[in-house]
C-alpha positions in Angstrom: 0.2 0.0 -0.2 1.2 3.2 -0.9 3.0 5.3 1.5 1.1 8.7 2.1 2.2 12.2 2.1 4.1 13.0 5.3 4.2 16.3 4.5 0.4 17.1 5.1 -0.5 19.7 7.7 -2.7 16.9 9.1 0.2 14.8 9.2 -0.2 12.3 12.2 3.6 12.3 12.0 3.7 15.6 13.1 2.8 15.0 16.9 5.9 12.4 17.1 9.8 14.8 18.4 12.1 14.8 15.5 15.0 16.1 17.3 16.8 12.6 18.1 14.5 9.9 15.9 12.9 10.8 12.3 9.5 10.8 12.1 7.3 8.2 11.4 6.3 7.3 8.0 2.5 7.4 7.2 1.1 4.1 6.3 -2.3 1.9 7.0 -3.0 0.0 9.5 -2.8 -3.6 8.7 -6.1 -5.6 8.5 -5.9 -8.7 11.5 -5.4 -12.3 9.7 -9.2 -13.4 10.1 -7.6 -16.3 12.5 -6.1 -13.8 15.0 -5.7 -16.7 17.5 -2.5 -17.9 15.7 -0.7 -15.0 16.9 -0.8 -15.9 20.6 2.4 -15.9 21.9 3.7 -12.6 23.3 1.7 -13.1 26.6 2.6 -16.8 26.9 5.9 -15.2 26.1 5.6 -12.8 29.3 4.5 -15.3 31.1 7.1 -17.6 31.3 9.7 -15.6 31.1 7.8 -14.1 34.3 7.6 -17.5 36.4 10.9 -18.2 37.7 12.5 -17.8 41.3 9.4 -15.4 42.4 6.8 -17.8 41.2 9.5 -20.8 42.7 10.0 -19.8 45.8 8.9 -16.1 46.5 5.3 -16.7 46.8 5.0 -20.6 48.2 7.8 -19.1 51.0 5.5 -17.0 52.4 3.0 -19.3 52.4 5.4 -21.9 54.4 5.3 -18.9 56.9 1.3 -17.3 56.9 -0.7 -19.7 55.2 -2.6 -18.4 51.6 -3.7 -15.0 53.7 -1.2 -13.3 51.3 -1.9 -15.0 47.0 -5.2 -12.1 46.8 -1.3 -9.6 46.6 -0.2 -11.6 42.9 -3.5 -11.2 41.2 -3.7 -7.2 42.1 -0.5 -7.5 41.4 -0.7 -8.8 38.0 -3.7 -7.1 37.1 -1.5 -3.7 37.7 0.9 -5.4 35.0 -1.7 -6.0 32.7 -3.1 -2.1 32.3 0.7 -1.6 32.4 1.6 -4.1 29.7 -1.2 -3.0 27.4 0.2 1.0 27.5 3.4 -0.5 26.2 1.8 -2.6 23.6 -1.1 0.4 22.8 2.6 2.4 21.6 3.8 -0.3 19.3 0.3 -1.8 17.9 -0.2 1.9 16.5 3.6 2.9 15.6 5.9 -0.4 15.2 8.4 1.1 17.3 9.0 0.0 21.3 8.0 1.8 23.8 11.2 2.6 24.4 12.2 4.7 20.8 9.2 6.6 22.2 10.5 7.7 25.3 14.2 8.1 23.3 12.2 10.5 21.1 11.2 12.8 24.1 15.3 12.4 24.8 17.6 10.6 23.4 19.3 8.9 26.3 15.9 7.5 28.4 17.2 4.1 26.4 20.4 4.0 27.5 19.3 4.3 30.7 16.5 1.7 30.9 19.1 -0.3 28.9 22.1 0.1 31.5 19.1 -0.7 34.5 18.4 -3.8 32.7 21.7 -4.7 32.5 23.1 -4.6 35.9 19.5 -6.0 37.2 20.4 -9.6 35.3 24.1 -8.8 35.0 24.7 -12.2 37.7 23.5 -15.3 36.5 21.0 -16.1 39.0 18.4 -18.0 37.2 21.6 -19.9 36.0 22.6 -21.2 39.1 19.5 -21.8 40.3 18.5 -23.8 38.0 22.0 -25.4 38.2 21.2 -25.9 41.9 18.1 -27.9 41.5 19.7 -30.4 38.7 21.9 -31.0 41.3 19.2 -31.9 43.3 18.3 -34.1 41.1 20.9 -35.9 39.6 23.9 -34.8 41.6 26.8 -33.3 39.6 29.2 -30.3 40.2 26.5 -26.8 40.7 29.2 -24.7 38.9 29.6 -26.6 35.9 26.2 -27.1 35.0 25.4 -23.6 35.2 28.4 -22.7 32.9 26.9 -25.4 30.3 23.5 -23.4 30.8 24.7 -20.0 30.3 27.1 -21.4 26.8 22.9 -23.5 25.6 21.7 -20.1 26.0 23.7 -18.5 23.9 23.9 -20.8 21.7 19.9 -21.0 21.4 19.5 -17.3 20.8 22.4 -16.7 18.3 21.8 -19.8 16.4 18.2 -19.9 15.6 16.8 -18.5 12.4 14.0 -16.1 14.1 15.2 -15.5 17.8 11.1 -14.5 18.9 9.9 -18.0 17.6 12.6 -20.0 19.2 11.9 -18.4 22.6 8.3 -18.5 21.5 8.2 -22.5 22.1 10.6 -23.2 24.7 8.6 -21.0 26.8 5.5 -22.7 25.8 7.1 -26.0 26.3 7.8 -24.4 30.2 4.5 -23.2 30.8 3.2 -27.1 29.4 5.6 -28.6 31.9 4.1 -26.4 34.7 0.4 -27.3 33.9 1.5 -31.1 34.4 3.1 -30.5 37.4 -0.1 -28.9 39.0 -2.4 -31.9 37.9 0.4 -34.1 38.9 0.3 -32.3 42.0 -3.6 -31.7 42.3 -3.5 -36.2 42.8 -0.6 -36.6 44.7 0.5 -34.0 46.8 -2.2 -31.3 47.1 -5.3 -33.4 50.4 -8.4 -32.7 50.8 -6.7 -30.5 54.3 -5.3 -28.1 51.2 -8.0 -27.7 49.3 -10.2 -27.3 52.3 -7.3 -24.1 53.0 -8.5 -22.7 49.2 -11.6 -20.4 49.9 -9.1 -18.6 52.7 -7.7 -17.1 50.1 -10.7 -14.8 49.9 -12.1 -15.2 52.9 -9.2 -14.4 54.7 -6.9 -12.0 52.8 -3.8 -10.1 54.9 -0.9 -8.3 54.6 1.1 -9.7 57.1 4.0 -7.2 57.0 4.9 -8.4 60.7 5.5 -11.7 60.2 7.3 -10.6 57.2 8.5 -7.3 56.7 6.6 -4.9 54.4 9.6 -4.6 52.0 9.0 -8.5 51.0 5.3 -8.4 50.6 5.3 -4.9 48.6 8.2 -6.8 46.6 6.0 -9.8 45.9 2.5 -7.9 45.0 4.7 -5.5 42.3 6.7 -7.8 40.6 4.3 -10.8 40.6 4.8 -12.2 37.5 6.9 -9.4 36.1 8.8 -6.5 36.7 11.5 -4.2 35.3 12.7 -4.2 31.5 10.6 -7.7 30.8 6.9 -5.6 30.8 9.6 -2.9 28.2 10.0 -5.8 25.9 6.5 -6.7 25.8 6.8 -4.3 23.2 10.0 -6.1 21.2 8.2 -9.6 21.4 4.6 -8.4 19.5 6.5 -6.6 17.0 8.6 -9.6 16.0 4.8 -11.6 16.5 3.5 -9.3 14.0 1.1 -6.9 16.2 0.0 -4.0 14.2 2.4 -1.8 13.2 4.9 -4.0 13.9 4.0 -6.1 10.7 5.9 -3.7 8.7 9.5 -4.1 10.9 11.4 -6.7 10.4 12.5 -9.2 13.3 15.8 -10.1 14.9 17.5 -13.2 13.6 20.8 -15.2 14.2 23.2 -13.6 12.1 24.8 -17.0 10.7 21.5 -18.8 10.2 18.7 -15.9 9.1 17.9 -13.6 6.8 18.5 -10.0 7.8 16.5 -7.3 6.8 17.3 -3.4 7.2 15.2 -1.6 9.6 15.6 2.2 9.8 15.3 4.4 13.2 12.0 4.5 12.9 8.7 3.8 12.7 5.0 4.1 11.4 1.6 5.7 11.9 -1.3 5.6 10.8 -4.3 8.2 9.8 -7.3 7.7 12.2 -9.9 6.9 8.6 -12.9 4.8 9.6 -11.2 1.9 7.6 -7.7 2.3 10.3 -9.9 2.9 12.7 -11.9 -0.7 12.2 -8.9 -2.2 12.1 -7.3 -0.8 15.5 -10.5 -2.0 17.3 -10.2 -5.3 15.8 -6.3 -5.5 16.7 -6.5 -3.7 20.5 -9.8 -5.9 21.4 -7.1 -9.6 20.3 -4.3 -7.6 21.9 -5.9 -7.3 25.1 -8.0 -10.6 25.6 -4.4 -12.7 24.2 -2.4 -10.4 27.4 -5.6 -11.5 29.4 -5.9 -14.9 28.7 -2.1 -15.8 28.9 0.4 -13.6 30.5 -2.5 -12.3 34.1 -4.2 -16.0 34.1 -0.8 -18.5 33.5 0.9 -16.5 36.6 -1.8 -16.1 38.5 -2.8 -20.1 38.6 1.0 -20.9 38.6 1.5 -18.7 41.7 -1.7 -20.0 43.2 -0.9 -23.9 42.3 2.9 -23.4 43.7 1.3 -22.1 47.0 -1.1 -24.4 47.0 1.8 -27.1 46.8 3.9 -25.0 49.9 1.0 -25.4 51.9 0.2 -28.8 51.6 4.0 -29.7 52.0 6.3 -27.1 53.9 3.5 -25.1 55.5 5.1 -24.9 59.4 8.1 -26.1 58.6 11.3 -24.5 60.6 13.9 -23.4 59.5 12.9 -22.3 56.0 15.1 -19.8 53.8 13.8 -17.8 51.3 16.1 -18.7 48.7 16.9 -21.9 46.3 17.7 -24.2 49.6 13.6 -23.7 49.9 13.0 -26.1 46.8 15.2 -28.8 48.6 13.3 -28.9 51.5 9.8 -28.8 49.4 10.9 -31.7 47.1 12.0 -33.8 50.0 8.7 -33.9 51.7 6.6 -34.2 48.4 9.1 -37.5 48.2 7.9 -38.7 51.2 4.1 -37.4 50.6 3.4 -39.0 46.9 7.1 -41.6 46.2 10.4 -40.5 45.9 9.6 -39.9 41.9 7.5 -37.0 42.7 10.4 -34.6 44.3 12.6 -35.2 41.7 10.2 -34.6 39.2 9.3 -31.1 41.1 13.3 -30.1 40.8 13.3 -31.1 37.4 10.7 -29.3 36.2 11.6 -26.5 38.4 15.7 -26.2 36.6 13.7 -26.7 33.6 11.5 -23.5 34.2 14.3 -21.9 35.5 16.3 -22.4 32.6 13.5 -21.0 30.4 13.6 -18.1 32.5 17.6 -17.1 32.2 16.5 -17.8 27.9 14.0 -14.7 28.3 16.1 -12.8 30.8 19.2 -12.8 28.8 17.1 -12.1 25.5 14.8 -9.4 27.0 18.4 -7.4 28.4 20.1 -7.6 25.2 16.6 -7.5 23.2 16.0 -4.4 25.2 19.8 -2.8 24.6 20.3 -3.8 20.8 16.9 -1.6 19.9 18.3 1.1 21.9 21.9 1.0 20.6 20.2 0.8 16.7 17.8 3.1 17.0 19.6 6.3 18.7 23.3 5.4 18.5 24.0 3.4 15.3 21.7 3.4 12.7 23.4 1.8 9.9 24.4 -1.4 11.9 22.7 -4.8 12.0 19.9 -5.0 15.2 20.9 -8.8 14.9 24.5 -8.8 14.9 24.3 -6.5 17.8 22.0 -8.3 20.4 24.3 -11.6 18.8 27.3 -9.5 20.6 25.1 -8.8 23.7 24.2 -12.2 24.5 27.5 -13.4 24.5 28.8 -11.2 26.1 26.2 -11.1 28.8 26.7 -14.9 28.9 30.2 -15.2 28.9 30.1 -12.9 31.8 27.8 -14.8 33.7 30.6 -18.0 32.9 33.7 -16.4 34.0 32.4 -15.2 37.4 30.7 -18.9 38.1 34.2 -20.1 36.9 36.0 -18.5 39.4 33.6 -19.1 42.0 32.9 -15.2 42.6 30.1 -14.3 45.2 27.5 -11.8 44.0 28.9 -8.1 45.0 27.2 -6.6 47.0 26.9 -3.6 45.6 25.5 -5.3 42.6 23.2 -7.2 44.6 21.9 -3.9 45.8 22.1 -2.1 42.2 19.9 -5.2 41.0 17.3 -5.1 44.1 16.7 -1.7 43.3 16.3 -1.9 39.8 13.1 -2.5 38.4 10.6 -0.8 40.9 12.9 2.8 39.6 12.2 1.6 36.7 8.9 0.8 36.6 7.8 4.0 38.4 10.0 6.2 35.8 8.4 4.4 32.9 4.5 3.9 33.9 5.3 8.2 33.7 6.7 7.6 30.3 3.7 6.5 28.7 1.4 8.8 30.0 3.5 11.0 27.9 4.1 8.9 25.0 0.5 7.7 24.6 -1.7 10.9 25.3 1.3 12.9 23.0 2.3 11.7 20.3 -0.9 9.0 19.1 -3.9 10.3 16.9 -6.7 11.2 19.1 -8.9 8.4 18.9 -6.6 6.3 20.4 -5.0 7.6 23.4 -5.0 6.4 27.1 -8.0 7.8 28.8 -10.2 7.1 31.6 -9.8 3.9 33.8 -6.5 3.1 31.9 -4.9 6.9 32.7 -6.1 5.9 36.5 -4.3 2.3 36.2 -1.3 4.2 35.2 -1.4 6.8 37.9 -2.0 4.2 40.0 1.6 1.9 38.4 3.3 5.2 39.1 1.6 5.3 43.0 2.9 1.5 43.4 6.2 1.7 41.9 7.0 4.6 43.5 6.5 3.4 47.1 8.3 0.2 46.0 11.3 2.0 44.7 11.6 4.2 48.0 11.2 0.8 50.3 13.3 -0.9 48.4 16.4 1.5 48.1 15.9 2.8 51.6 16.6 -1.2 52.7 19.8 -1.9 50.7 21.3 1.6 51.3 20.9 0.6 54.9 22.3 -3.4 54.0 25.3 -1.4 52.3 26.0 0.5 55.3 25.8 -1.7 57.3 22.4 -0.9 59.3 
């Protein structure tokens, strides 16, 4: 379809600041496919990547200490992130640009700020080492060697797959299927009548047990249920590679060795608000909302709820539990005693694969975010796929080296990582209001309840950021 005249006084491209990035091209919004459900995937990827230590350790640990009284907070956190993700998707559906590119139109270095924060949050390979630890619980072996092997495998998958997003999506779908199988078997063999009878207390006895567990721990669980930090931002990149909306016009990230690279410009696209384009927009927007609700929100909440039920049925009231990966060893041993030795090993293997798939997604989104920023704002003539591959190997190689030499996580890096996600989400919740009200055509701007949800997100993550930063400064100073 032919491009429209960008120079027209009524061109929707005029609303986009072009000091740092050129104005978008004006093109009609692609028609959604008749079978929209074949586009399901980004929400499953988000759920798969987000189902990591929080779902396997933090919420079950909270349940082991205080019962099911806090499971409600997972739903509140997920609903908040649903609205946040949809405003990230709104900008990309309308423009084919990532939300970070929209931020960079306001100030050139916003993208670099978020890329650096995501890098520091994920520089230490915690998910790889946690996955390796569970593997050693199940089959033995040297944890460090296994963790190095995991990082090597992650780098190979992300740089040899012809279409990177497709490989990631398949891995996360397999992970979700494995967790569903774990839940189904656990419901039959581990979750007994007494645990099922306690399930209504999720609704009938909600609580905020700050006295038992601390305010910061509970707020962290609430705020970051499912995802957090840079992962939410990269929802833009994932739906673009899947071909949602104006992302249909944007080339995908591919392997520099096995894929066919296409050039991508700095700017995206925007459509005029004609009747035909608005009908297409409504169809795309309805589908994107359903996809996110029925995948990211539903899968994540059910996973948290059932993992909490498994913890309630096995280790509730058990003394001396720690809020780290050692918690899963004790839980697996309890499951073996209740359902037979095979189930504990099955639990550890599913957990190990789950954390491996999380590591795959975390490396992907960290490097995808940085590659998009570098390509769009600083090096427009480079291949984004090559930059992505270099970043993947650099991040994984750094993790391999620190594991191989037996380094512990530096306190300062741990503190930076702890502080990053809440600060990031506080900042970009506000920036989303700016780009989705200032740049997009009036009929598709964020308004009403969704605007209120972004204000709530600013408050929630602002409070979380202040609490976390204060807590970590105390730790740094020895308080």
